[in-house]
N, C-alpha and C positions, 0 to 999 in steps of 0.2 A: 410779321412786324408787330411791334408793341403799339397798342392803341388805348387811349383813355376814353371811357364811356361813362356818361351820366345818364342813367336810364329812367329817371323819374323826376320830372319837373312839371310846372303848371304854366298856363298862359294867362294873359291879362283878363280872361273871361272867368277865371275861377275866383271864388269868394276869398277876400282878404289877400289878394295878389296885386303886385305892382302893375300899373298901367303901362310900364315900359317893357313888359314881357311880350313883345311882338317878335316876329321872326328875325327882323334885321338886328334888333338889339341883342337877341339871344345869340345869334351868330357872332356878333362882335364880342360879347362877353366870353364866349367859348375860346376865341382867339387869344384873349387876354389871359384867361385861366389856364389854357392848355388842354382843352377838351376836344377830342377828335370826332366823337359820335355822341349826339345829344338827343334825348327824347323830345318829340314835338310837344307832348302834353295835350290833353283835352280834345282828342280827335272827334269825340261824339258831339261837341258843341258846333252847331251849324255855321256860325260866323267864323269860327276858327278853322273849321274844315274848308270853308270857301277861301280863306286867306292862304291856306296851304296849297290848295289847287292852283291859286293864282300866282303865288310867289315862289313855289318850289318846283324843281324838276328832278327826275331820277338821274343819279350819277352815271348810270349805264342801264341799258335796257334790261329789265328784269332784276335789277340789283336789290330793289326794295329799300334802298337808302336814297336820300334826297339832298340836294344842295340848293342854296339860295340862287335864284336866277340872276340877281343883281350882282353877284360875285363872279370874278373871273376864274376862280379856282373852286375845288371841292375840299378844301382843307377842313371845313366843318361839314359833317354829314348829319342829317336828321333821320332818326328811326321813328316810325310812327307809333306813338304810345299814348296812354292815358292812365288815369286812376279812376276807379269807380267805387262808389260807396253803396254797399248792400245793407239794407235794414229790413229785417224780416223776423217772423216768429218761428221758432224751432223748439218743439217740445215745451210749449207755453212760455218759453224764455225769449225775450227779444235779443236778437243778434245784430251787431253792427260791425261790419267787416269791410276793410278797404283792400282792394286788389289792384295790382299793376297789370296792364294789358298792353301787349305789343302786336301790331298788325303787320302782316307780310308786305303790304303796300297800301296806297291810298284807296284803291278800289275795294279791297277787303274791308278796310276801316269804314268806308261809306256804306257798304252792305250791312255790316253789323249795326251801324247807327240806324239804318232804315228798319231793321228788325226790332231794335230797342224802342224806336219811336212809335211803333204800333201799340205798345203797352205801357211805356213809362215816359216820364217827362225828362227829356234830355236837353231842354231849352232854357232851364232856369239857372243853370250853373255849369261852369266848365268841367267840374267833377260831378257827374250826375249821381243823384240818389235814386237807387232802383229798389223795387220791392222783391227782387229775385233772391232766391237762396243761392248759396255759394255753388253747390253742385249743379243747380239748374242754369246758373249763369255760365259756368264752364262748358256745360253741354251745348247750350245755345251758341256760344262763341266758336266752338270747334265745329259745329255743324255748318257755320258760315264758311270757315276755312280751317282745316286741321293744322295749318302752320301758325295759327295764333299762339302766342305765349301768354299764359295767365299764371300769376303767382302772388303770394301774400305781400302786401305792403307793410312796412314797419311792423314786423310780425308780433312784437311784444307790447305795443303801445296800449295803455289801459282802455281807452274808450272805443277805438275803431280798429281792431286787429284780430287776427285769427287766435292768438293766445292772450288777448287782452284781459285784464282782471275784471273789467266791468261787464263785458258782453261777449267774450270770446269762448273758445273751446279748450279742452285739455289735450287734444291730439289732432293731427292733420286728418286722420281717418274720420273722426267725429265731425269735422267741419265739411270736408269735401266728399265723404261717403264713396259712392261708386266712381267718382271722378278723381280720386286721389292719385291714381296712376298717371294722370295727365298734368300733374303739378311737378315741375322740374327745378324750381328755384324758390328762394324766399329773399326778402329784403330785411336787413338787420334793423334799420331805423337808427336814428341819431342817439338814442339812449342805451344802445347795446353795442358791443364790439364783437369780433369773431371769437375771442376767448370765452365770452359769456355764452355764445351760441354753441360752441363746441361741447358744452356740458350736457346737451340734449342729443343723445345718439340718434334719435329719429330724424334729425336734420342732416345726418351724414350723407344720405342718398341724394340730397338736393344741392344745387349750386348756390353758394352764399354770395349775395350781391349787396353792395352798399351804394346808394344813390342819394342825391341831395334833397329830393322832395322840395325843390326851391320854389319859394313864393316871390322871390325878387332876383334880380340879376346878380346881386352881390353874393347870394348863397349858392349859385351854381358851382358844382364841384366841391362843396364843403365835404361831401362824400362822393366817391367815384370808384370805378372798376378799371383795372388795367388788364387787358386781354391780349393774348397773342392770336393774330389773325393772319393766315398765310395769303399772300397776294392782295388783290384789291378787296376791301371789305364789302360784304353783302349781308342782307338780312339773313339769308339762309345759313351763312357761315356763323353768324352770331347765334342763331337759333340752335344749330348743331352743337356748338360749344356749350351752350347752357344746358341743353337737353342731355348731352353726352358727358356732362360734368368734367369738361376739359377746357384747356386754353386759358384759364384764369391764372394770371401771374401774381396779382395781389389786389387788395382793396385799399383805398385811401379813406381813413376814418376820422370822424369827429372823436374827441375825447368823450366817452359816453356819459361821464359825469356832467358834461355841459348840456346834455339833452334835457328836454322839458320834463321827462317822466322817469328819471333815473331812480330816485328814491321815493319812498312813501311820504305822504304829507298832506297838508291843507294850506293852500296859498292864502286864503282869506285870514287864516290864523297865524301866518308866518311860521308855521311849524313843519319841519321835515325830520325824518329819522331813518336810520338803517333798518333793515328787515327784522333784526332781533329785537330792537326797541319796539317796533310795530307789534310784534307778537306779544311782548310784555304788556303792551297797552290793550291787547285784545282787538287790535285793528281800529281802536277808537281814538279820536283826537283828544288829547288831554285838555285842550283849550275850550273847544265848543261841544265836545262829547258826541260828535257825529262820526260816522265811519270815515276813516282815512281813504284817500285815493291811493290804492296799492300800485307801486311803481314797477318798473321793468326789472330791477335787480331782485326784488322780492319774488316776482313771478318766475324768473329764471330759476331761482333757488327752489321754488315750489315744484316745478316740473322736471328739474334736472335729474339725470340718472348717472352722472359722472362727477367726480371730484374736480374742483377748480384746478386748472393748470395742465390738464390732460389734452393733448392735441391729436385729433384723429389722423389716421394715415391718409396722405394725399391732400391734406388741407392746404389751401393757398396761404401765402403770407399776407401781412398788412402793415401799414404805417399810419400813425396818428399825427394829425397836424391841427393847426389853428390858422384861420384865414389871415393873409398878410396884412390887410388893412386893420385888423384887430391888434396885431403886433405893433404896427405903426402908431395907432391911436394911443396905446398904453405908453409907448416911448415918449410921445408928445404930451402925454397928460391930458388928452382930449377924450371926453366921454363918448362922443358919437363917431363911429367909424366912417359915417357918411359926410363928415365935415370937409370943407374945401381943402384945408391944409393937408389932411390925411390923404385925400384922393389925389392931390397934386403929387405928393411924395410917392404914392402907389404907382401912378403913371410914370414917374421918373424912373423908378426901379424896374418896372416892366420894360420900358424902353431900353434901359441899359443892360439888364441881365436876362431877359427872356420871360417866359410865361410865369404866372404865379406859382403853379405846381412845381415847375422846375426850380424856382428859387427856394421854395419851402422844403423840397425833398432832396434835391440833387446838387444844387450849387455848392461849390467849395467856398464857403463863406470866409475862410481865412484869406482867400485871394480876391475877395470883393472889396478892394481898397476904397472905392468911391461910395460905399454904403456906410451910413452912420453906424459907428461901432455898437451903439445900443440896440439897433435893429438886428445887427449880426448876432449879438448876444441873445436877443429875444428868440431868434430862429434856432440858435443852438439849444436853448433851454426847452423850446417846444419839441425839438427832435429827441432830446434826452428825457422828456417827461418830467422835467424839474419845474413843476407848476403847483400852484395852490388853487384848488377848485372847490368852491362851495356848490355842491351838486344841485341839479335841477329837480323839481318836484311839482306835481299837480299843475302842469301847464306853464311853469316858469323855468326859463333857461337857467342853467348853472352859470356861476360867475367865475371866470378864469382870471387869476392874477399871475402874470409871468414873472414879475420882479418881487414877489413876496414868497418865493419858494421856501419851504421849511417852517413857515408859520402855520399855526392851526386856525382854520376858519372858526368864526364865533359859534356857528351851529354845532360844530364838532366838540368844541370845548364844553358846551353845555351838557354833553352826554357823558363826559368823563367823570 
């Protein structure tokens, strides 16, 4: 059976995250979005771990997936997961790496937390900052339970990732050393898409995953994974699919240009540029004359060993989309997707046509007679990629214009 999985989110206990990210609201958001299996987030944080023990129960004995006790069904299942931040010295260079971790059950998660608590501070933030190296962390985690999954989060992001331009590595082997054989997947991050990742042949042996890294309810499933799971889902089946590089039907993707770090640039100087322009500038900002923040597209080009457009054998498909409330907001001419009018229309459409992902990806919009024709046209343009995007850079999201397709963004005109 086909299942939608968002394998990386945060709780209300992580820095810069919404206070609404509690288990009840996450469950409700997944029902609206169309997510079947959602990461719990932040399992090392004591207060969140206690909330999970109190509010969740296993869907079946030994399944390793959990449901909200307050619900009468298990339509939404939780997989126990977190993101950790590793900051450490490696060959006199400071490395800053984010990893996604999935636990086979709450008991294993609790034991890993106990082990980490002996040496590191896991109580200051939902996403703990640990002084462990990547190989040492993987080794410790698997010593607790060999069924843990550990893999790179947003693998290309400049500041905190395995391949990041600021503090990352040039290869998986360099990062994970003797533990590289225990890495079975990677997360693309918002600023890259599968086609970009296909350019690096070293990633072919891993399962490509795309998840939301949501810091708010609205951002759940902005990226997600569609996986075939036979029978009732369990942690072990998900683990086996990811480790065995099978079961993936497709990923649901952000347009990577909308991601915060797609291009090179300097936010304070309002300067962004394509990799070739960055190279012409010697990596120096022409406004302030300081080094540019080198973005994901540039880093992909630097490490790639394939030409653009080549697809590896067996690679899963993908579809790109834009969140429904963003489409509604642009149609209404309202800047904030969180406005009351936008959210009322969003709820009306969900009530009438089904989950958000089903509306964005699968609904026959020509038959959706009760939907505003402008929203239908917006969905059509998003599906066809007929968008104008001023790409993101240096921590600033890109700006998508659905109804300005064919016009050149101002930043691009300045390069012509």
